[in-house]
Each structure stands twice: as structure tokens, then as C-alpha cells.
N, C-alpha and C positions, 0 to 999 in steps of 0.2 A: 884545952886547945889541943893538946898532943893527941887526943884521942880521935880527932876528927880527920886528921890526915891520912891514916891507913884506911879509912872507910872511902874516902874519896879516891885513893889511888887504885883500891880494889873494886870499885863499883861496876867496872865493865866485866868483872869475873862472875860467872853464873854461881848462885848461892851453893848449890850441890857441890861445886868444886871448891869454893872458897871455905867450905867446912872442912876440907882436906889440907889446910895450909900447912900443918905440921908433916904432910905427907907430899909436898910438892914433887918430890922425885917420882913417886908413883904416878901422879897426875902427868907429869911429863911423859913417863914410859907409856902410859895409856894413850896419850895424844899421839906420840910418834909412831907406836904400834897401829893405831888405827888409820893414822894418816897414810903410813906405808901401804897397809892393806888396800886402802881406797885407791891410792895410785896404781897399785898392781892390778886391781880389777878394771881401772879405766883403761890402762894401756894394753890390756889383755882381755877384750871383751869376749872373745871366743874361747875362753877357758872351759875345760870340761866340767860336767856336774861334780865330779870328784874334787877337782882342784876347788871350785867354788865352795864346796861344802866343807872342805878342810879351812879354807881362809874365815868362812863365816864362823865355823866352830871355834878358831883361835880368838876371833873378835868377841864372841859371847863368853869365853872364859875370862878374857881380860875384863870384860864389863862386869862380870859376876865377882871377880876379886875386888875390883874397885868399890862396887856397891857394898859389898860386904864389909870392907875396911871403913867406909864413910859410915855405916849403920853402926859399927862397933866402937868407932874413935870420936865421934862427934858429939858434943852436948848441945849442938845449936837446934837439934830437933826435939820434938816432943816423943813421948813412948809410941804414939800410934804411926807417927811419920818415920821413925827409925824402924819400926817393925815392917813397914811397907817397903822401905829401901833394902832392908835386909832380905825380905822375901823375894824382891824383884832379883837381887844378886844370887841368891840361891837358885832360882828358876833358871837364870842365864847360865849359871855354872853346870847345873845338871844337863841342860839342852845342849850346851856346847860340848860337854864330855860325852853325851849320847851320840851326836853327829860324828864327833871323832871316832867313836867306836865303829860306826857303820857308815863312813861317808858316801857309800854308793846309794845315795837317796835319789828319788826321782825329782824333778823340777817341781811337780805339783806339791809333794810332801815339804820341800824346802819352801817353797813359796807359802804354803799355809802355816808352817812353824815360824818363819820370819814375820810373816803378817800378824799372827797372833801374838808374839812377843812385843813387836813395836807398838801394838794397840795396848796391851797391858802396860808396857814400859811408860807410854803416854798418858795413860790415866793415873799412874802413880806420880808422875811428874806433876800433874795438875793437882792431884790431892797433896802433894808435898809443897806445892806453891800455897795452898790453902791452910795448911797445917803448920808450916815453918814459923819459927819465931821471928825470923828475918823478913823484913818488908822490903828493904833496899834489894834492887836487882831481882825480884820476883818474877819479872817480866820474862828473864830468861828461861824459867821452869815453864811457864806458860807457853811461850813460843815453841820450846822443844817438844813439850807435851802435845800440842795440837798438831805440829808437824809429824810427829811420830805416829799419831792416830790416823792422820790422813794418809801417811805412806802404808801403814800397816792395813788400814781399812781397803786401800786400793788394792793391795796383793791378795787380800781375802776375797774380796768381790771378783776380781779379774783372775780367776785361776788358770786362764789359757795363755797366760803371759809367757813369752819366750824366753829361753835362758839368757840370751844375749842382752835382752832389755832389762831383766832382773839383775844381771850383772852390773850394767851401766848404773841403774837405780841405787843399788846398793853401795857402788863405788863413789857415786856423788854424796850420798849421806855420810858415808865413812870419812871423806876427805873433809867435809864441813865440820863434822863432829871432831875430827883429829886436829884441825887448825884451831878450833875454839879450845880445845883442852891444852894444846901445846902453848897458845898465847897465855891462857890462864895460869898455867904452871910457872912461866916465866915471870908473870906479874906476882903471883903468891911468894916465889923466891925472893924477888926484890923488895917485897913488902915485909917479910919476916923480921928483919932487924926493928923495924918502927914498931911492929905489932907487939914484938917482945919488949921494947922500951916503954910503949904504952902501958903494958900489963903490970911492969915493974913499979 
């Protein structure tokens, strides 16, 4: 009976973040940074290409670190799903560092890079939902995967998108992701004692 309470309390948490229960502080940091970057972009839609590129690169680096930690630290994924998550983390980290190295990119380059990354991320989220051992809350991965593919596909198809619209779209996405991650981190933190008690 004690093992059902933690599952009920953590049901609203996306499985990908729930797998990082022992690293809730990392999830909280990721959520706050992502939320902060999203708010910064929304209140500053006229940001220059360089500023936008730097903020985008920071987000990708953070995503890469979180994904790599998830792949290395969780046993809730099978080998294939763990490899996909680790691959996505590596790609995000490399792309983020490359943008930081040369932030003077054109809007077209940034749009294509971000669009391609979101599509790949969405596909991996959907594959993770299908391969993961946890069935509860799998709708989170499906939802984020579909939205990520739609956003990314839109950016790839509409290469003439203006910088201001791109900044607003990315800002909205980051705010949503940041809020979800921050709430998830707080839920994971409050559930840790019960999880530990249930495992003992």
C-alpha cells in the first residue's frame, strides 16, 4: 500500500523528469534557467541576432547536460531509449557550444538549426514514450514530442520567418517548458522521502 502513494503524487510529472528524482536540484535549475530565458525573450522581442543566439545556445547546453545526466543515471529506460536520450543530449550540447563559439549567425541558420533540433528532439521523445518501461504519464512525452515536431517543422518550412517572430515563438516554448520543469522539480523534491521510505 505504501508503494502506490508516491506514484499518485508524482503522476503529473513527465516520466523523463521523474527519472531524475535523485537529481531534483538539477531539474529545478534547468526549469528556472529555461523559464528565465523564455521570459527574457518575451519581454525583449527586438533582441539582436547575437543576443538571441547566445540565449539559445545557453538553453541548448543546459538541455544537453540534463539529457546526458538522465541517460547516465536512470535505470527506468532500456538500452535503446537511454542511447537515444544520451544522443540527443550530446547533439544539444555540441550545437549549443558551436553557437556560443560563433553567435554571429544569420536568422536563417538559427531557424534551420533550431527547427532541426526540435524535430529530432520530438522524434526521440515519441520513441522514448514507446520504449520506456513506465506506462504512467507517458502522455507527457507524446505531447511534448508532437509539439516539438510541429514547432520544428514550422521553422524548417517557413525559412523566411522574421527574427522577432522567431524570438517570440522560442520564448513561449521556453516559458512552457520552464514552468513544467520547475513544478516537476518541486514535486520530485516533496516526493523523495516517500520514495525512499517505499524502497526501504
